[in-house]
N, C-alpha and C positions, 0 to 999 in steps of 0.2 A: 185549401191546402188537403184536408183530409179528404176530398174529393178526388184530388188530384192521386194522392196514394192509392186509392181505392183502384183508381184507374190502370196506375201501375202495375199492381198486384194481381190485377184480372189479366193484364197485358202479358206478363211473364208467366202465369199459369196457361193462358191460351198456347203462347208459345213452345212450353211444354206439351201439349196437347199435339199441337201440329207437326213440331220437330220431332222426327224419330229418336228416342232415346238409342244408345250403343255402349256396348262394352263387351271385351273378349271376342269380338268378331261378330257377335250377334246384334241385329239391326231390327227392334222392333218398331214396325209401321203398319204395314199390310201384311200378316202372317209373321214367319220367323226365318230368317235367312242366315245361313254360319258359311264360313271358309271353310272350314274343314268337314270332309264328306263324311257321312254315317258310315258307322261299322255295319261287317256283313250280317246277314241274317240267320241266329241260331238256330242250331236243329234241336225240334222238341217232338214230343207226342201230343197230339190233341184228346183234353181231357173228354170223357163219357159226357152229351148233351146232359143236361138237367132234366130235363123235360120237354114237352110239345112247345113248337111257339118259339123256341130258342134258336137266333141264327150265330153262326159262327163271326167274328169279328176278330181277324188276324194280330199279331201282335206287330209293335213295331218300334223304332228307336224314335224318341222324342228328344228335345233340347232345353236344358233348363241352364241356372247360373253357373252348376258345376258341370257343365259338359253333357254330352249323351248320356240317356238313360232308357233303359229297356220299360216299355207298357205289355204288359202279357198279354198275349191272346188270350177271349176270353168269350163265352156263350152270353148273350144278350137278348132280351126279348124286343122284338120289332115295334115301334112305336105306334105302327099302325099296320092292319093287314095290306098286303100286298105290296109292301115296302122292303129292298133289298138294301145290304151294307156294300158299298164303293168304297174300299180301303184307301187310307191318304198314302201318300207317296212324297220323297224328295225327288225334287229335281234341279237341274243345273242351269242356271242362266243369269246374266249381270253379273258376271264375277264370283257368284255365292250358290250355296245350295238351299233350295226354298222349300218348306213344305205346303205341299196340296192336301189341305183336309178333307178326311172321308166325310160322307154324307150319306143319308138314306133315301132312296128316288126308286120308282116304278122299275128302273133298268138300272143294272149294275154297269158304272161307266168307267171311263180312261183312270187307269191308277199305275200308270208309267212304264206298264210293262212287268211289273216286278213280280215274282212267281212268290207269293206268299205262302203256299201250298194249303190242304184243304180245300180244294176247288177251286180256290183263286190262282189260277197256274199262268197269269199274267194279260191274258184278256178273258175277259167275261167272268162266270160263274156256275160251275157245275155241279156244286154240292146240295142244290136242290130246289124247286121251285113250288111257286103258290098255286094251289087249285083254288079256287074259291078264296075262301078268307082260312084255308088251310094250309100250312106248310108243308109240304111233303120233301123227305131228305134221302137223298141218292146214298143209298148203304154201302155203296162201292167205293165211295169218298169219306162220308161222314161217319164220325163214330159215334152212332146211336144204338140203344138198347131197344131191340125189336120187340122185347116182350112187354116194353113200356109204352113206347110210342110204334104205333100202328102205320102210322102214314109214312111209308117207305117205298121206295123201288129201288133196283139194281140197275145201273147203266153204266157198263165197263170201257164202252166204247169210247167213253171222252178221257179214259185214263192212259198217258202215254207213258209206261214204265221206265222211263230214264233219270239218270242222276242229271240234275238241272244246277246252274250255279247259283250262289248264294246273294247276288249284288242285290243293294238296298235302295239305289240309288239311279234314276234317269238321266242320261244325258252325260255331258263332260268325260274326261279321262277315263275310260274302265268302267261307265256307266251302260245301263241298258240303253239300246237304240230303239226306241219305240216312239210312234205318233198315234194319236188319236185317228180311227179310221173314220167314214164319212158315217157309218151309224152314231159312232160315239160323239163326233160331233153335233150331230144334229139333235141327239138326246140332252146336250147341253141345255136346250130351251125349256128342260122338263122343272116343275118345280121339283125343289130339294128340302130337304130336313138334316140338319147338324147333328151330331152327338145327342145323345139322350143325356137326363141327367146321371144317370148309373154310368155311363161313358167317362162322361164330364170328372165325376167323382172318383174311377176306377184311375184315371191317368192322374190326377192329383194325389192319391194316394202312392202311386207309384214314383211321383218327383221325389217324395218324402222317404221314401226307402233306398237308404244308401248302397243297400247291397245289389240294387239294380242299376246303379252307374257301371257304364261300361269302364272307366279308369278302374273298378273296382272288379267286375267279374272279368273283365277282358275280354268280353263278348259271349259269355257263357252264362247268364244269369241261372241263379237257383229256382227262380220261381220265373220260367221263360211263358209260362199257359195256366190259366185258373178256370174252375167250372163255372164262376159265378163273378161277374165285376165287383172289384175289391178284396175278395176272399183270397189271400195271400197262402194260407195255411191248408193243412188236412190233404186227403189223397187227392183231394181236385187239382192240386198245384204238380204242375209238370216241371221239373228242371230240364237246361240244355245238355246236350250231349253231345260227343265227337261225332259220332253216326247212327243211322236208325235205319228201319226195316224198310221196306218198300210199301206201299199201301197192300194192304192185307183184305180191303172190303169189310163187310161187317158181320158179326155175329151176336148172338144175344147177349154174349158180356166179353168184349173184344178183350183180351190181356195183354195186348203190345198192340195200342192206337195207332194207326199211320202216321207217318212224319210228314215234315215240310219240305225235305229235302228231293226225295226222288217222290214227287208227286203228280196229281192229274194236270194234264195239260188240255184244254177243249180242243176240240175239232172243230168247234163253230164257235163265231165269234157272239153266239146267243147264251147268256146265263141263266132265263128264264124259261126256256121251252120254245124260245124260237123268237123274240122278239129283241130289237136292239137295244144298246146300251149308251148309257150316258158317258160324260166326260166329267172327270174331278173337278173341284173347284177350290176355292179357299186357299189358305195356308196355315201351316202351323208343324209338325214333327217328323220321325223317320228310322234304319236297320245296321256289329263284329270287327273287324277291327280298322282305326282310322285311317283316311287316306289323306295323302297330304295335299296341300292347298293346290288348286287347277286353277288356271287361268284362261283356257280356250277352250272352246267347244268341242 
């Protein structure tokens, strides 16, 4: 009888692991899927880069028990030289919005065509490139202090100064209509590394911050971007606002960093100086005002 009880308990536990748990429209199984679309991307300025080797990771709307919450954009040290960050994105499919998690890899992959700004214009990345084991910043796009960081260049040909929409999801009614190109599909075969412990902790802290809930900030988080992961206070914390100046390029100390509303659009599909890009993988979080539930592509 004792043995039978143990088997029954194990069977029930196995069922909890195998069967996806669901509540409030969320399905926890492979990634996260939600029946209500993510808000629009907030407008915010980019904090100045804290030092050499830091790469920008755009902010995004994640989803938790209390609904969507904003994970501030932040500067993060790459886990290894030569790796670039591909942002995650929300994509419509199977009757719900599913989060495709970001990752580190040798090439920037498909991120749903979402214009996150600051070099991530929807295709590739134009904010900088690796030269050997040193990351060089495009000062026309990134907010860097050139008196501290000397590995910079200026490439304004990648900047298209037009106002773009702030849609934060791919597919579905009102979503971005973009699909991975052949180079992005080929790069899916590359080895990818998922978020660093600092990025994971950054997201966890955001999930516990009541002010970052979309239901509280109505798409304008007071902490839209930070200079370092988990640092939600001090002069490095940037609030969202209604509008922002066009990209100004770089100076020794930029008083008004470039925004992510009118931002860079790549003229090439190559974000690291000419190499092809990979495709997004995994599933997990995502972007301003909630959208009604959609049931068609």
